[in-house]
C-alpha positions in Angstrom: 0.0 0.0 0.0 1.1 3.6 -0.8 0.0 6.5 1.4 -0.1 9.8 -0.4 -0.3 13.0 1.8 -0.5 16.5 0.4 -0.7 19.7 2.3 -1.6 23.1 0.8 -1.7 26.7 1.6 -4.5 28.5 -0.3 -4.9 32.1 -1.4 -6.9 34.6 0.7 -6.4 38.0 2.2 -8.3 37.0 5.4 -8.9 33.9 7.4 -12.4 33.7 6.0 -11.1 33.9 2.4 -8.7 31.1 3.1 -11.4 29.0 4.8 -13.7 29.5 1.7 -10.9 28.5 -0.6 -10.0 25.5 1.6 -13.6 24.4 1.2 -13.3 24.6 -2.6 -10.2 22.3 -2.3 -12.0 19.9 0.0 -15.1 19.6 -2.2 -13.1 19.2 -5.4 -11.0 16.3 -4.0 -13.9 14.7 -2.3 -15.5 14.4 -5.7 -12.8 12.0 -6.7 -14.0 9.2 -4.4 -15.1 6.1 -6.3 -13.7 7.5 -9.6 -10.1 6.4 -9.3 -9.1 2.8 -9.7 -6.9 1.6 -6.9 -7.8 4.5 -4.5 -8.7 2.8 -1.3 -9.2 5.8 1.0 -9.4 9.6 0.6 -9.8 12.2 3.3 -9.5 15.9 3.1 -9.1 18.0 6.3 -9.1 21.7 6.8 -6.9 23.3 9.5 -8.7 24.1 12.8 -5.6 25.2 14.7 -5.2 28.6 13.3 -1.5 28.4 13.9 0.5 30.7 11.7 2.8 27.9 10.5 -0.1 25.5 9.7 -1.1 24.5 6.2 -4.7 25.3 5.3 -5.7 21.9 3.9 -4.5 18.3 3.9 -5.2 15.3 1.6 -4.7 11.9 3.1 -5.1 9.0 0.7 -4.2 5.3 0.4 -3.6 3.5 -2.9 -3.3 -0.2 -3.4 0.0 0.1 -5.2 2.6 2.6 -6.5 1.2 1.9 -10.0 -2.3 3.0 -8.8 -0.8 6.2 -7.4 1.0 6.8 -10.7 -2.2 6.3 -12.6 -4.1 8.7 -10.3 -1.6 11.4 -11.1 -2.7 11.3 -14.8 -6.4 10.3 -14.3 -8.7 12.7 -16.2 -10.8 13.3 -13.1 -7.7 14.3 -11.1 -6.3 16.5 -13.8 -9.6 18.2 -14.0 -9.5 19.0 -10.3 -6.0 20.3 -10.6 -7.0 22.5 -13.4 -10.1 23.8 -11.5 -7.9 24.7 -8.5 -5.1 26.2 -10.5 -3.9 29.5 -8.9 -5.9 28.8 -5.7 -3.1 27.0 -4.0 -0.1 29.0 -3.0 2.1 26.3 -1.6 2.1 22.5 -1.8 3.9 19.8 0.2 3.8 16.1 -0.5 4.9 12.8 1.0 4.3 9.4 -0.5 5.4 6.3 1.4 4.9 2.6 1.4 3.0 1.2 4.3 3.2 -2.5 5.4 1.0 -2.1 8.5 -2.6 -3.1 8.7 
């Protein structure tokens, strides 16, 4: 299994603007559920800490294999979401790792 975690900062002059944009990210990625072969789990969370150094949104997903993750990167539904959110995200951090735990 491959775990794919992505964190973003989103545009917004105020906390309310960032929260609204975070919701757009959340809704867009939640729409990918049941569309991507090999995607086992997908969660989107929005920051509630308000810490200055915190990212605004996080994606946590699990894929059955590295090949499934690679296919997701180019899947039309995923590329559409990336296109819809273009310019909304100001920073992106990613970690992919293999997990052998159950």
